[in-house]
N, CA, C and O of each residue as an XYZ file, in Angstrom:
324
protein
N      10.977    -22.563    -84.535
C      10.647    -21.729    -83.335
C       9.365    -22.019    -83.997
O       9.170    -22.703    -85.002
N       8.215    -21.145    -82.987
C       6.546    -21.540    -83.155
C       6.285    -19.785    -83.450
O       6.679    -18.967    -82.619
N       5.873    -19.533    -84.195
C       4.995    -18.143    -84.151
C       3.820    -17.806    -83.449
O       2.851    -18.362    -83.965
N       3.640    -17.381    -82.851
C       2.386    -17.324    -81.612
C       1.571    -16.261    -81.824
O       0.540    -16.187    -81.154
N       1.975    -14.939    -83.082
C       1.533    -13.815    -82.835
C       0.096    -14.241    -83.890
O       0.380    -15.127    -84.696
N      -0.932    -13.882    -83.950
C      -2.095    -14.247    -85.577
C      -1.664    -13.224    -86.550
O      -1.564    -13.525    -87.739
N      -1.398    -12.014    -86.116
C      -1.343    -10.475    -86.972
C      -0.184    -11.293    -88.013
O       0.837    -11.867    -87.637
N      -0.707    -11.143    -89.469
C       0.036    -11.400    -90.454
C      -0.567    -10.597    -91.716
O      -0.915    -11.084    -92.792
N      -0.608     -9.147    -91.287
C      -0.522     -8.774    -92.326
C      -0.766     -6.912    -91.984
O      -1.396     -6.585    -90.979
N      -0.292     -6.029    -92.770
C      -0.111     -4.449    -92.392
C      -0.780     -3.784    -93.530
O      -0.046     -3.808    -94.518
N      -1.837     -3.238    -93.730
C      -1.932     -2.421    -95.173
C      -1.795     -0.918    -95.250
O      -2.035     -0.267    -94.233
N      -1.590     -0.575    -95.877
C      -1.382      1.100    -96.324
C      -1.543      1.284    -97.610
O      -1.461      0.386    -98.449
N      -1.906      3.061    -97.955
C      -2.419      3.558    -98.931
C      -0.877      4.220    -99.357
O      -0.061      4.797    -98.638
N      -0.847      4.023   -100.235
C       0.306      4.846   -101.091
C       0.516      5.820   -101.676
O       0.178      5.862   -102.859
N       1.171      6.990   -101.041
C       0.825      8.726   -101.062
C       2.163      9.036   -102.590
O       2.208     10.203   -102.977
N       2.690      8.467   -102.991
C       3.642      8.656   -103.651
C       4.585      9.211   -103.653
O       5.244      9.495   -104.653
N       5.065      9.720   -101.502
C       6.143      9.862   -101.317
C       6.669      8.969   -100.147
O       7.883      9.155   -100.063
N       6.362      8.335    -99.484
C       6.540      7.414    -98.496
C       7.354      6.093    -99.043
O       6.978      5.438   -100.014
N       8.380      5.843    -98.367
C       8.879      4.723    -99.163
C       9.019      3.421    -97.763
O       9.481      2.341    -98.130
N       8.691      3.532    -96.481
C       9.175      3.004    -95.218
C       7.718      2.642    -94.739
O       7.029      3.662    -94.747
N       7.096      1.650    -94.368
C       6.253      0.688    -93.754
C       6.513     -0.109    -93.100
O       7.338     -1.020    -93.169
N       5.487      0.319    -92.075
C       5.565     -0.284    -90.841
C       5.047     -1.865    -90.593
O       3.923     -2.075    -91.050
N       5.837     -3.252    -89.798
C       4.482     -3.746    -89.774
C       5.090     -4.305    -88.590
O       6.307     -4.463    -88.499
N       4.010     -4.704    -87.395
C       4.141     -5.223    -86.130
C       3.618     -6.424    -85.203
O       2.866     -6.495    -84.230
N       4.436     -7.417    -86.028
C       4.364     -8.668    -85.596
C       5.966     -9.694    -86.508
O       6.556     -9.470    -87.565
N       6.114    -10.583    -85.641
C       7.680    -11.043    -85.697
C       7.947    -11.714    -87.042
O       7.444    -12.831    -87.163
N       8.515    -11.327    -87.884
C       9.354    -12.376    -89.437
C      10.519    -12.885    -88.638
O      11.367    -12.225    -88.038
N      10.430    -13.823    -88.715
C      11.609    -14.987    -88.341
C      12.770    -15.029    -89.750
O      13.942    -15.302    -89.491
N      12.354    -14.738    -91.258
C      13.464    -14.750    -92.359
C      12.587    -13.500    -93.407
O      11.492    -13.105    -93.005
N      12.960    -13.139    -94.275
C      13.261    -12.435    -94.686
C      12.076    -12.769    -95.900
O      11.406    -11.830    -96.329
N      11.882    -14.046    -96.378
C      11.562    -15.135    -97.105
C       9.962    -15.002    -96.656
O       9.011    -15.387    -97.336
N       9.916    -14.577    -95.780
C       8.427    -14.989    -94.673
C       8.073    -14.154    -95.759
O       7.639    -14.798    -96.715
N       8.109    -13.181    -95.889
C       7.493    -11.610    -95.854
C       7.236    -11.234    -97.552
O       8.091    -11.141    -98.433
N       6.018    -11.090    -97.637
C       5.893    -10.822    -99.162
C       4.766     -9.456    -98.903
O       3.986     -9.114    -98.014
N       5.292     -8.831   -100.508
C       4.286     -7.438   -100.431
C       4.269     -6.609   -101.641
O       5.011     -5.860   -102.275
N       3.053     -7.098   -101.671
C       1.820     -6.368   -102.521
C       1.571     -4.816   -102.693
O       1.228     -4.093   -101.757
N       1.833     -4.273   -104.307
C       1.280     -3.304   -104.144
C       0.251     -3.651   -105.407
O       0.417     -4.546   -106.236
N      -1.026     -2.564   -105.324
C      -2.089     -2.987   -106.143
C      -2.528     -4.175   -106.159
O      -3.369     -4.351   -107.041
N      -2.189     -5.466   -105.251
C      -2.802     -6.986   -105.827
C      -1.140     -7.405   -106.139
O      -0.795     -8.495   -105.684
N      -0.128     -6.621   -106.867
C       0.628     -7.195   -107.726
C       1.917     -7.547   -106.732
O       2.454     -6.592   -106.173
N       2.305     -8.565   -106.551
C       3.564     -9.204   -105.393
C       4.914     -8.252   -106.619
O       5.116     -8.288   -107.833
N       5.708     -7.315   -105.158
C       6.956     -7.300   -106.165
C       8.081     -6.848   -104.813
O       8.051     -6.553   -103.618
N       8.955     -7.015   -105.843
C      10.139     -7.644   -104.865
C      11.637     -6.328   -104.464
O      12.806     -6.480   -104.110
N      10.839     -5.208   -104.740
C      11.447     -3.979   -104.832
C      11.506     -3.243   -103.468
O      10.952     -2.155   -103.310
N      12.315     -3.984   -102.323
C      12.326     -3.793   -101.349
C      13.075     -4.054   -100.518
O      13.871     -4.891   -100.945
N      13.364     -3.642    -98.993
C      14.016     -4.157    -97.972
C      13.560     -4.200    -96.836
O      12.692     -3.336    -96.716
N      13.734     -4.869    -95.782
C      13.190     -5.378    -94.469
C      14.313     -5.445    -93.144
O      15.425     -5.973    -93.173
N      13.482     -4.553    -91.670
C      13.942     -4.555    -91.146
C      13.759     -5.236    -89.839
O      12.615     -5.667    -89.984
N      14.192     -5.664    -88.498
C      13.588     -6.145    -87.474
C      13.348     -7.377    -88.009
O      12.212     -7.846    -87.929
N      14.304     -8.029    -88.588
C      13.802     -9.927    -88.716
C      14.156    -10.317    -87.085
O      15.135     -9.845    -86.507
N      13.000    -11.444    -86.322
C      13.674    -12.030    -85.240
C      12.954    -11.338    -84.149
O      12.691    -11.917    -83.095
N      12.641    -10.151    -84.376
C      12.361     -8.867    -83.622
C      10.975     -9.143    -83.371
O      10.304     -9.064    -84.399
N      10.119     -9.538    -82.002
C       8.804     -9.727    -81.631
C       8.082     -8.744    -81.965
O       6.950     -9.005    -82.374
N       8.461     -7.514    -81.900
C       7.392     -6.167    -82.112
C       7.329     -5.946    -83.422
O       6.230     -5.444    -83.655
N       7.978     -6.071    -84.428
C       8.271     -6.001    -85.707
C       9.436     -5.320    -86.309
O      10.583     -5.254    -85.866
N       8.921     -4.803    -87.443
C       9.777     -3.685    -88.039
C       9.681     -2.513    -89.084
O       8.871     -1.587    -89.047
N      10.832     -2.767    -90.184
C       9.481     -1.433    -91.032
C      10.241     -2.532    -92.970
O      11.241     -3.245    -93.045
N       9.418     -2.240    -93.905
C       9.576     -2.491    -95.135
C       9.833     -1.412    -95.419
O       9.251     -0.450    -94.919
N      10.890     -1.301    -96.406
C      11.302     -0.133    -97.026
C      11.540     -0.288    -98.777
O      12.358     -0.945    -99.421
N      10.407      0.655    -99.202
C      10.570      0.207   -100.831
C      11.292      1.328   -101.446
O      11.340      2.510   -101.104
N      12.129      0.387   -102.935
C      13.413      1.137   -103.496
C      13.145      2.446   -104.243
O      13.976      3.127   -104.843
N      11.303      2.768   -104.040
C      11.275      4.038   -104.863
C       9.983      4.132   -104.325
O       9.455      3.040   -104.113
N       9.223      5.280   -104.002
C       7.783      5.233   -103.451
C       7.047      4.601   -104.399
O       7.397      4.695   -105.575
N       5.659      3.696   -103.957
C       4.314      4.030   -105.108
C       3.625      4.995   -105.517
O       3.320      5.966   -104.824
N       3.390      4.862   -106.399
C       2.242      5.628   -106.966
C       1.690      6.358   -105.934
O       2.174      6.017   -104.855
N       0.865      7.229   -105.848
C      -0.428      7.731   -104.749
C      -1.558      6.945   -105.195
O      -1.782      6.818   -106.398
N      -2.394      6.329   -104.179
C      -3.480      6.044   -103.936
C      -3.600      4.269   -104.313
O      -4.683      3.697   -104.440
N      -2.200      3.565   -104.457
C      -2.130      1.983   -104.623
C      -2.499      1.896   -103.295
O      -2.593      2.815   -102.481
N      -2.760      0.368   -103.099
C      -2.796     -0.343   -101.184
C      -1.546     -0.585   -101.939
O      -1.219     -0.517   -103.124
N      -0.765     -0.998   -100.438
C      -0.092     -1.796   -100.311
C      -0.009     -2.880    -98.938
O      -0.081     -2.398    -97.807
N       0.090     -3.828    -99.065
C       0.076     -5.015    -98.312
C       1.318     -5.447    -97.698
O       2.065     -5.650    -98.656
N       1.774     -5.629    -96.927
C       2.809     -6.573    -96.114
C       1.951     -7.818    -95.426
O       1.170     -7.809    -94.475
N       2.482     -9.068    -96.428
C       2.322     -9.948    -95.823
C       2.962    -10.938    -95.287
O       3.879    -11.248    -96.048
N       2.934    -12.033    -93.737
C       3.670    -12.619    -93.223
C       3.522    -13.858    -93.710
O       2.326    -14.149    -93.680
N       4.312    -14.899    -94.233
C       3.820    -16.121    -95.081
C       4.558    -17.334    -94.237
O       5.234    -17.969    -95.047
N       4.642    -17.721    -93.318
C       5.759    -18.728    -92.451
C       5.054    -20.030    -93.088
O       3.892    -20.411    -93.233
N       6.207    -20.472    -93.363
C       6.368    -22.177    -94.299
C       5.714    -22.750    -92.800
O       5.764    -22.213    -91.694
N       4.955    -24.317    -93.298
C       4.494    -25.463    -92.072
C       5.419    -25.982    -92.587
O       5.879    -26.119    -93.720
N       5.825    -26.488    -90.772
C       6.826    -27.655    -90.591
C       6.342    -28.988    -90.601
O       5.836    -29.255    -89.510
N       6.298    -29.963    -91.436
C       5.832    -31.081    -90.934
C       6.653    -31.542    -89.818
O       7.842    -31.278    -89.642
N       5.725    -32.422    -88.915
C       6.388    -32.943    -88.010
C       6.863    -34.210    -88.613
O       7.566    -34.980    -87.959
Protein backbone atom coordinates (compact mmCIF):
# COMPACT_ATOMS: atom_id res chain seq x y z
CA UNK A 1 0.00 0.00 0.00
CA UNK A 2 1.23 3.50 -0.83
CA UNK A 3 1.32 6.17 1.85
CA UNK A 4 0.53 9.45 0.10
CA UNK A 5 0.56 11.81 3.09
CA UNK A 6 3.87 13.66 3.37
CA UNK A 7 3.46 14.66 7.05
CA UNK A 8 5.48 12.22 9.10
CA UNK A 9 6.18 13.95 12.43
CA UNK A 10 4.29 15.35 15.42
CA UNK A 11 6.22 17.31 18.05
CA UNK A 12 5.23 18.10 21.63
CA UNK A 13 6.76 19.48 24.82
CA UNK A 14 6.13 17.23 27.82
CA UNK A 15 4.47 18.73 30.87
CA UNK A 16 5.02 15.99 33.44
CA UNK A 17 1.32 14.99 33.30
CA UNK A 18 0.23 14.31 29.71
CA UNK A 19 0.63 10.74 28.49
CA UNK A 20 -1.42 10.75 25.23
CA UNK A 21 0.01 12.46 22.15
CA UNK A 22 -2.08 12.56 18.95
CA UNK A 23 -0.69 12.22 15.44
CA UNK A 24 -2.57 13.17 12.26
CA UNK A 25 -1.00 10.97 9.60
CA UNK A 26 -1.61 7.34 8.62
CA UNK A 27 0.51 4.61 10.18
CA UNK A 28 0.12 1.17 8.64
CA UNK A 29 1.95 -0.84 11.31
CA UNK A 30 3.12 -0.04 14.83
CA UNK A 31 6.70 -0.79 13.76
CA UNK A 32 6.46 2.25 11.47
CA UNK A 33 6.27 4.63 14.47
CA UNK A 34 9.34 5.81 16.37
CA UNK A 35 8.94 7.87 19.56
CA UNK A 36 11.75 9.99 20.98
CA UNK A 37 11.96 11.90 24.25
CA UNK A 38 14.75 14.47 24.37
CA UNK A 39 16.28 12.84 21.29
CA UNK A 40 16.40 9.33 22.74
CA UNK A 41 14.26 6.55 21.27
CA UNK A 42 11.83 5.07 23.77
CA UNK A 43 9.75 1.89 23.64
CA UNK A 44 7.51 2.72 26.61
CA UNK A 45 4.33 3.51 24.67
CA UNK A 46 1.30 2.04 22.91
CA UNK A 47 -0.37 3.22 19.72
CA UNK A 48 -3.94 3.48 18.44
CA UNK A 49 -5.19 4.38 14.98
CA UNK A 50 -3.19 1.84 12.97
CA UNK A 51 -4.50 2.00 9.40
CA UNK A 52 -6.64 5.07 10.07
CA UNK A 53 -5.98 7.76 7.43
CA UNK A 54 -6.63 10.54 9.96
CA UNK A 55 -4.14 9.21 12.53
CA UNK A 56 -4.50 8.20 16.16
CA UNK A 57 -2.52 8.62 19.36
CA UNK A 58 0.57 7.38 21.10
CA UNK A 59 0.16 6.82 24.83
CA UNK A 60 3.24 6.76 27.02
CA UNK A 61 3.27 4.24 29.88
CA UNK A 62 4.28 7.05 32.27
CA UNK A 63 4.29 10.83 31.83
CA UNK A 64 7.48 12.42 30.60
CA UNK A 65 9.25 14.91 32.83
CA UNK A 66 8.32 18.56 32.38
CA UNK A 67 9.84 20.28 29.33
CA UNK A 68 11.36 17.45 27.28
CA UNK A 69 10.70 17.41 23.56
CA UNK A 70 8.57 14.44 22.52
CA UNK A 71 8.55 13.53 18.83
CA UNK A 72 6.45 10.97 16.99
CA UNK A 73 7.95 9.90 13.65
CA UNK A 74 6.45 7.73 10.94
CA UNK A 75 9.24 5.72 9.29
CA UNK A 76 7.87 3.64 6.40
CA UNK A 77 10.13 0.92 5.02
CA UNK A 78 10.92 1.22 1.32
CA UNK A 79 9.60 -1.60 -0.85
CA UNK A 80 11.93 -2.70 -3.60
CA UNK A 81 10.23 -3.34 -6.91
